[in-house]
C-alpha positions as CSV (number, residue, x, y, z in Angstrom):
1,M,-83.3,-85.5,14.5
2,E,-82.5,-82.8,12.3
3,F,-79.7,-82.4,14.1
4,L,-78.6,-86.1,13.9
5,L,-78.5,-85.5,10.7
6,T,-76.0,-82.5,10.4
7,L,-73.9,-84.2,13.1
8,S,-73.5,-87.3,10.8
9,G,-73.1,-85.0,7.4
10,S,-70.8,-83.2,9.0
11,L,-68.9,-86.5,9.9
12,M,-69.4,-87.9,6.9
13,L,-68.3,-84.6,4.7
14,G,-65.0,-84.3,7.3
15,S,-63.8,-87.7,7.2
16,L,-64.3,-87.7,2.8
17,L,-62.5,-84.2,2.7
18,V,-59.3,-85.9,4.8
19,L,-59.7,-89.2,2.7
20,I,-59.4,-86.9,-0.7
21,N,-56.4,-85.0,1.4
22,I,-55.0,-87.9,1.3
23,K,-54.9,-88.7,-1.9
24,A,-54.7,-86.0,-3.4
25,A,-51.3,-85.5,-1.2
26,Y,-49.5,-88.9,-1.1
27,H,-45.9,-89.7,-0.6
28,P,-44.4,-93.0,-0.5
29,Y,-43.1,-92.2,3.0
30,H,-46.2,-91.3,4.5
31,K,-47.8,-93.7,6.5
32,T,-51.6,-93.0,6.0
33,T,-52.8,-96.6,6.4
34,P,-54.2,-95.2,10.7
35,L,-55.1,-92.4,9.0
36,V,-56.9,-93.9,6.2
37,A,-58.8,-96.5,8.9
38,S,-59.9,-93.6,11.1
39,S,-61.0,-91.9,8.4
40,L,-63.5,-94.9,7.3
41,L,-64.1,-95.5,10.8
42,I,-65.8,-92.2,11.1
43,L,-67.4,-92.2,7.7
44,G,-68.8,-95.4,8.3
45,F,-70.5,-94.6,11.7
46,G,-71.8,-90.8,10.3
47,L,-73.2,-93.6,8.0
48,Y,-74.6,-95.4,10.4
49,L,-75.7,-92.0,12.2
50,S,-77.7,-90.8,9.2
51,M,-78.9,-94.2,8.7
52,I,-80.9,-94.4,12.0
53,A,-81.8,-90.8,11.8
54,S,-83.3,-90.8,8.6
55,S,-86.1,-92.6,8.6
56,E,-88.0,-91.8,5.0
57,S,-84.2,-93.2,3.6
58,D,-84.6,-96.0,1.2
59,T,-81.1,-96.8,0.9
60,A,-77.8,-96.0,2.2
61,L,-76.9,-93.5,-0.6
62,T,-79.8,-91.4,-0.1
63,A,-79.1,-90.9,3.5
64,M,-75.8,-90.4,3.0
65,R,-76.7,-87.6,0.0
66,Q,-79.4,-85.9,2.6
67,A,-77.1,-85.7,5.4
68,T,-74.6,-84.5,3.7
69,S,-76.8,-81.6,2.4
70,L,-77.7,-80.5,5.6
71,A,-74.3,-80.4,6.8
72,V,-73.1,-78.3,3.4
73,N,-76.4,-76.2,4.5
74,A,-75.4,-75.6,8.0
75,L,-71.7,-74.5,6.9
76,L,-73.7,-72.1,4.6
77,A,-75.2,-70.8,7.1
78,T,-72.5,-70.2,9.7
79,L,-70.5,-68.3,6.6
80,P,-72.2,-64.9,7.2
81,A,-71.2,-64.8,10.9
82,F,-67.5,-66.2,10.0
83,F,-67.1,-63.6,7.7
84,A,-68.2,-60.9,9.9
85,L,-65.5,-62.1,12.8
86,V,-63.0,-62.2,9.7
87,T,-63.6,-58.3,8.9
88,L,-63.7,-57.4,12.9
89,M,-60.2,-58.6,13.1
90,M,-58.9,-57.0,10.2
91,L,-60.6,-53.4,11.1
92,R,-58.8,-54.2,14.5
93,I,-55.3,-54.8,13.0
94,S,-55.6,-52.1,10.7
95,F,-56.6,-49.5,12.6
96,R,-53.9,-50.6,15.7
97,P,-51.3,-47.8,16.7
98,Q,-47.8,-48.6,15.5
């Protein structure tokens, strides 16, 4: 169930970030309706999954908060591996013969 909560939290977090980006980078010539509709659809699906997987939550907001916090924790847990990969790539670029 924790994997399902993390997955639903990452869906909700990603769609919320897309919605914030659409709002922040609004331009009158952009056609934002399909992006907003798909982001809201993914947000709703993630919320539905989190409500199914979270048995102790009373409301949708607590299920959303729990799932999103698990997604952020999983993202933070993968950062050391990402930083190690970036460091190796930088070392490879730095010591390449010219």
